[in-house]
Phi, psi and omega in degrees: 000314182297320178301319179296320180296313180296319176300320178297322177299313182297320178297315181294321175305315179296317180295321178297314180297318178298318180299316178294321180296318179295317178299317182294315182292331180268000179071013184276144175226018187292313183203135176284156179299140180279154179212151177283146179290138174259329189263131171252162178299319180297320179295315179297319179295324176297316179298320178296313181297314180296317179297321176298315179301320180296314181299316181294319182293340183251018173278132178281164182301326183284340176123341174274192192231152170298128187285317182207134181232127177268111187283346176274310179278347182056048180231154176256149176279158173272352180291159176200167180204121180297323181295314181289331174295314177295327176296324177294321175298313178300317179301318179294322177295322177296319178298316179297318180300327181278318188260332186056035177286126183296331182296345182273345187295310182297315176299323177295313180297324178296319180288321175301318181295324178299309182290330175294318180301321183261030176242160177230156179241130177281174180299332180271013179073008173287135184247137179224162187246132173244096185291141181307131177089353179254131184277340176221161182262159178245130184303326180300329178297315180293318181298317182287326174296319177298316178300321180297317178295323179298310182296319182294315178295321177302322185274330192237006187308318184282352181258344185279147173291166179301321180294315180295318180297316180296322180296311182295320179294321179294317178297314179300314182299321179295316178296319180293321176301320180293317180300313182292333179282346183267006179290134182277172176297336179270009179062041164242206180231139169297136184280334189233166173208154182268184185293343177267003179082020177273118181284144180200172172090168179293165177284157172239131182297327176299308185289327173304315181290318180296316180294319178300315180298318179298317182291320178298313181293324177298318180292320184285322191244344187238015170088017180258045184297338181295348180271004186309308184294320178295320180297315178300319179295316177299319179294318182293317179291319178299318177297316182295318186273310188276347179242292185299305182293320181296318181286333175294323179283323181211113183300341176239057191291135172292331177297313179294321177301318179295326182276343197306292189289328180294314179292324178300315179293321179292317179296323176300314178300317179298318182294337181261001190287334186083359176288159181290146173056048178244004181299326184299333183290329173294320177296320178302317183297319179293317178297320178296320178295321174301317178298315181299325182276313190272325182258308179287341174054062184302327182285350178261355184286145183258353174262167183294125184244027182303326178306321183295326183284341170300323178280319183292321177294324176298318178294322177299317180297321179292317179300320178299316182293326180279348185071030181274089189297323179301309183285330174303310182292316181299310183292323180297316179300315182293318179297313181304307184290317185291311181293322178302314180301315180295327182289342175285353178265008182270121186291130177085002180279158180292343183249015181301151184283176187294325178303316180284315186301322184280347185239334184278129178251282179205126181197106184297332179288336184260328188301127180095345177289157186237128183288160178273351171203173189297329187229041176233126189285330183303136180244109183263141187300323184285328178298313178296318182300314181296319182291320178298322178294318178299320178296317179297318178298320177297318177298324181288324191252345179278147172258114185262341184070205180267126180253000000 
């Protein structure tokens, strides 16, 4: 039965792609190809719960996370990444913001304390993180730590004591000060910094997007409205460099891919901000999703592409608000088929694929983790984090009706 379902998914993926190709070649925009729904609310909720369990089961005593676990060999990798570790913290904060599960509070506080322990403050009160074992810092680590504090404060501000609230606000303010100090003369961001917190080096499209998202959310939800004009300028330059110029040089640019989901989420926030002249950012998000589907061909990729659906669901939400029926249908079809396919790579799920089903028995460290491809056992913390976030966004923006 399961083999038939997976085969059906692959057939539908192909039909969706063919439908989009025909529409594109014929210049038509009348209606996107229709597709049957694959995702139910219950399925998405199962994926969210299992992914949460995996993240919690792989938190280390000090507060960071096991980076990668091979569930077949039952071994851990020696690799690590400060950016992906901070991303796991942000992912856990997002889950808490959505579910308000009390069991997440202690693990979150433990992880916040870990990053606080390995951070330093400059004379100007800007705070940066020096992750154990890394000789230089990555701007994305600071941006994602800031995002985690933003989501956590949004969810728990009224529950925190005055002392706890002041601590989280101070940490967030320090990280944000560091981000704004890392802006280059070209209005992008330096990607790296040294042990003294001196920013340097070329920009990274990943970190440009992560930092932009942190600043937009800080302005919208945490009282930093005075940054509105700077944020718009950062968004405009990022769009010009990481999207327009990058795609002119290479229509399937890795630079744009790195910027993709972060800028899509940031542009979505900008389009919803109520600030003047921000309608264009919603259009950017929709155009980017078209690029991800039609040019980057996300449905044909064989590695985990959950990151892409963080952007596509954001575009879907904008299309719904605009009443753009073509893109509502197009994005919904791609999200349904794409996320369903990825969810069959989740270990221990009721919908896991045959590769997992025939080999997985019982392993608390593995259950709920998500593979980076259909038949590879290693479970990386960031892969699971991105997919759980994409699933959460689908739960937030899809209308399921009565099930």
